[in-house]
C-alpha positions in Angstrom: 113.8 155.4 115.5 111.0 157.4 114.2 107.9 156.1 116.7 105.7 155.9 113.5 108.7 153.9 111.9 109.1 151.3 114.6 105.6 149.8 113.7 105.8 147.2 111.4 103.8 147.5 108.3 102.8 145.4 105.5 105.8 146.4 103.2 108.0 144.9 105.9 106.2 141.6 106.3 106.6 141.0 102.7 109.9 142.2 102.7 110.5 139.9 105.7 109.0 136.8 104.0 109.9 137.3 100.9 107.1 137.9 98.8 105.0 140.5 97.8 103.0 143.1 99.4 100.1 141.7 97.6 100.6 138.2 98.8 100.8 139.6 102.2 97.4 141.2 101.5 95.9 137.7 100.4 97.0 135.9 102.9 95.5 138.3 105.9 92.4 138.7 104.4 91.5 135.5 102.7 90.8 136.9 99.0 92.4 134.2 96.8 94.4 130.9 97.3 98.3 131.3 98.2 100.4 127.9 98.4 101.1 126.9 101.6 104.9 127.5 101.9 104.1 131.2 101.2 101.2 131.7 103.6 103.8 130.1 106.3 106.4 132.4 105.7 104.2 135.4 105.9 102.2 134.1 109.1 105.7 133.9 110.8 106.8 136.8 109.8 103.4 138.6 111.2 104.6 136.7 114.2 108.2 137.7 114.5 107.6 141.4 113.5 104.6 141.8 115.5 102.9 143.1 113.2 98.9 143.7 113.9 95.7 144.3 112.1 93.8 147.1 113.2 90.1 146.2 114.7 88.3 147.4 111.6 90.4 146.1 108.7 88.7 143.8 106.3 90.7 140.6 107.5 89.3 140.8 110.5 85.6 140.5 109.1 86.6 138.4 106.0 87.6 135.5 108.3 85.0 136.3 111.3 83.3 132.7 111.3 86.6 130.9 110.0 87.5 127.4 111.9 90.9 125.7 111.3 90.7 121.9 109.7 93.8 120.1 109.5 94.4 116.7 108.1 97.1 114.6 107.4 96.3 113.3 103.7 94.0 115.0 101.4 94.6 112.3 99.1 92.7 109.4 101.3 89.3 109.0 101.1 89.0 108.6 104.9 89.7 112.1 105.3 87.8 113.4 102.3 84.5 111.8 103.7 85.6 113.6 107.0 86.0 116.9 105.3 82.8 116.9 103.7 80.8 116.0 107.0 82.6 119.3 108.7 81.6 121.1 105.4 78.1 120.5 105.2 77.6 121.2 109.3 79.6 123.9 109.3 77.7 125.7 106.1 74.4 125.1 107.7 75.7 126.4 110.8 77.3 129.9 109.4 80.5 128.9 109.8 83.7 128.5 106.9 86.2 126.0 107.3 89.9 126.5 106.3 91.7 123.5 105.2 95.1 122.6 105.9 96.8 119.3 104.3 100.1 118.1 106.5 100.7 115.7 104.2 101.4 113.1 106.8 104.7 115.1 107.9 104.2 116.0 111.6 106.6 119.1 111.1 104.5 120.4 108.7 101.1 120.1 110.6 103.0 121.7 113.8 103.8 124.5 111.2 100.1 124.9 110.2 99.1 124.8 114.0 101.4 127.5 114.7 100.1 129.4 111.9 96.6 129.0 112.9 97.5 130.6 116.1 98.4 134.1 114.3 94.6 133.7 112.6 91.5 134.8 114.1 90.3 132.0 114.0 87.1 130.7 116.2 88.0 126.9 116.6 90.1 124.1 115.5 89.3 120.5 114.4 92.5 118.5 114.4 92.1 115.3 112.3 94.3 112.2 112.7 97.1 114.0 114.1 100.5 112.8 113.9 102.0 115.6 116.7 103.2 114.0 120.1 100.6 115.0 122.7 103.2 117.3 124.1 103.6 119.5 121.4 99.7 119.9 121.0 99.7 120.7 124.8 102.4 123.2 124.3 100.5 124.8 121.2 97.0 124.9 123.6 98.9 126.8 126.2 99.4 129.5 123.4 95.8 129.4 121.9 92.4 130.0 123.6 90.2 129.0 121.1 88.5 125.7 121.6 89.8 122.4 119.4 88.2 119.3 118.8 90.0 116.2 117.8 89.4 113.4 115.6 90.8 109.5 116.5 93.3 110.9 119.2 92.5 110.9 123.2 93.9 114.8 124.7 92.8 115.7 128.3 92.5 119.8 128.0 89.5 121.9 129.3 89.7 123.3 126.0 90.0 120.0 124.0 86.7 117.2 122.7 87.9 114.0 121.2 85.5 112.3 118.9 86.9 108.6 118.6 86.1 105.5 116.7 86.7 101.9 118.3 90.0 101.6 116.9 91.2 98.9 119.6 87.6 97.0 119.6 87.5 96.9 115.4 91.5 95.4 115.2 90.2 93.0 117.8 87.1 92.2 116.2 88.9 92.0 112.9 91.4 89.3 114.1 89.1 87.4 116.0 87.5 86.9 112.2 90.2 85.7 111.0 90.8 83.3 113.9 87.5 82.0 113.4 88.4 80.9 109.7 91.5 78.8 111.3 94.1 81.5 110.6 97.0 81.6 112.8 100.0 82.9 110.6 98.6 87.4 110.9 100.4 90.2 109.9 99.4 93.8 110.9 100.8 96.4 108.6 101.2 99.6 111.2 101.2 102.7 109.4 102.7 105.4 111.0 104.0 103.4 113.8 104.3 105.7 116.6 100.7 107.4 115.7 97.6 107.2 118.5 95.7 105.0 116.1 98.3 102.6 115.1 98.8 101.6 118.5 95.3 101.3 119.4 94.8 98.8 116.1 97.9 97.1 117.1 96.9 96.0 120.6 93.6 95.2 119.6 95.3 92.6 117.1 97.5 91.7 120.2 94.3 91.0 122.5 92.9 88.2 119.8 95.7 86.4 119.5 96.6 86.5 123.2 93.5 85.1 124.0 94.3 82.2 122.0 97.5 81.7 122.8 99.3 83.4 119.9 101.7 86.4 119.3 102.2 89.1 116.6 105.9 88.1 115.7 107.9 90.8 114.8 108.6 89.9 111.4 104.7 89.9 110.4 104.4 93.9 111.5 106.8 95.6 109.2 107.4 99.2 109.1 105.0 100.6 106.4 103.7 103.9 105.2 99.9 104.2 105.4 99.2 104.3 101.5 98.7 102.4 98.3 102.9 102.2 97.8 103.2 101.4 101.2 100.9 98.3 101.5 102.5 96.9 98.6 105.8 97.3 99.7 105.0 95.6 103.1 103.1 93.1 101.4 106.1 92.2 99.0 108.6 92.0 102.2 106.3 89.3 103.5 105.9 87.3 100.6 109.5 87.2 100.5 109.4 85.2 103.5 109.4 81.0 102.5 106.1 80.1 101.9 105.8 78.1 104.7 106.2 81.4 107.0 104.4 83.4 105.6 101.0 84.8 106.9 97.8 83.7 105.4 96.2 86.5 106.8 96.7 90.7 107.1 95.2 93.3 108.8 96.2 96.6 107.1 96.3 99.8 109.0 93.9 101.3 106.4 92.1 100.5 103.1 94.6 102.0 101.2 97.4 99.7 102.1 95.0 97.0 101.4 94.6 97.9 98.1 98.6 97.7 97.9 98.6 94.7 99.6 96.0 92.9 97.2 98.3 94.3 94.3 101.5 92.6 95.7 99.5 89.4 96.4 98.5 89.1 92.6 102.2 90.4 91.6 103.4 87.4 93.1 101.0 85.3 91.5 99.3 84.1 94.4 95.3 84.8 95.4 93.5 86.6 97.5 91.3 85.3 99.6 92.7 81.7 98.5 96.3 82.0 99.3 96.0 85.3 101.7 93.1 86.3 103.2 93.3 90.6 103.4 91.3 92.9 105.8 91.5 96.7 105.4 90.4 99.7 107.7 88.3 102.3 107.4 85.6 101.2 104.6 86.3 104.1 102.2 84.1 103.7 99.1 86.0 102.0 96.9 86.8 99.1 99.2 83.6 97.6 98.0 84.5 98.1 94.4 88.0 96.6 95.0 89.2 93.1 93.3 88.1 91.4 95.2 85.7 93.5 97.3 87.8 94.2 100.5 86.6 92.8 104.4 87.3 95.9 106.5 86.3 97.8 109.9 84.2 100.5 109.1 84.6 104.0 110.4 81.2 106.3 110.4 83.5 108.9 108.5 80.9 111.6 107.8 79.3 111.4 110.8 82.2 111.9 112.6 83.1 115.4 110.4 79.3 116.5 111.3 79.8 115.8 115.2 83.0 117.3 115.4 82.1 120.5 113.7 78.7 120.2 116.0 80.6 120.1 119.0 82.5 122.7 118.2 80.1 125.0 117.7 79.1 124.2 121.0 82.0 124.7 122.4 82.8 128.0 120.7 79.0 129.3 122.0 80.6 128.6 125.5 78.6 125.1 126.1 80.9 122.6 128.0 82.3 119.5 126.2 79.4 116.4 126.0 80.6 113.2 128.5 83.7 114.8 129.5 85.4 115.7 126.6 84.9 112.3 125.0 82.3 110.7 122.2 83.2 107.0 121.3 81.5 106.0 117.8 80.9 102.5 116.7 83.6 100.7 114.5 81.8 97.8 113.1 83.5 94.6 110.9 82.5 94.9 107.3 83.0 91.2 106.0 83.5 91.3 101.9 85.2 88.5 99.7 88.4 89.6 100.5 88.7 87.0 103.7 88.0 83.0 104.2 89.2 80.2 105.5 93.2 79.6 106.0 94.8 77.2 103.1 94.4 74.0 103.8 91.6 74.9 106.6 89.2 72.8 107.5 85.3 74.5 108.3 84.3 73.5 111.2 
């Protein structure tokens, strides 16, 4: 084969990815939006063919200050507030965040991260990751850029963790319900295997154990971390005999809690008179729910800004703060969706 032909060109990448050369150019130069699936095919083709841009190409200059920001659900306002914090801090620092949404699919998140490795990014912010730790570690072995993870604990020299006290927040929420004489407390776990879900579950169980109670298996149903998931999980709980139903529910996030409120009303019951409901995250809509939602707050915007500030320092060669781990507060915000258990008496 001719030596000149042995080196793949842009047309080869386009044919391998099944897209037009113009699409390949848009992906590599970031000159126009491209669908996620097409972007991933192009990046995979670049990797498989060994296509390389010349050092002076426009793409290298266009994304010179780009950082990758990966989130699991762009429709959840919790992540939107974090994105705003990252964006504001990045703009003030001269960086450009490139957003990826995995839609709660770990395999899609893995594809995005592999694609990020192929791009000349300066760093990555990984928010609410659903990947197993070993998958992230395997990717880090292939990637030399720094990473900040939000609400995950990963021990690696190029990783810094920005956390909120997820277990402590769930413990405080459970203690609040116990103080209101609730004994049958349910927990809707969302993505059951995620570190965030496990931390919240441990907080609930710890508070119950302190007063001699346990988290019953039927009070912890599998559930998707969205409004529909909360509605379906709560409907299953309300299908139990009335004497066996939970009198209080702690949801993995506020979106699920909104679904819980809907399910309770659909069963002709009342919040909080029949069922008390606690959410997590304190998104803006929580204060305007019907009734206003008691919730475990997280400093979402500040988390985003701190993550970007930390990543900027790491890019500049500074060591991560406090051995790479920052813990932020998660206070309980008490509103009108919780009250004393049915037939309970105030002390």
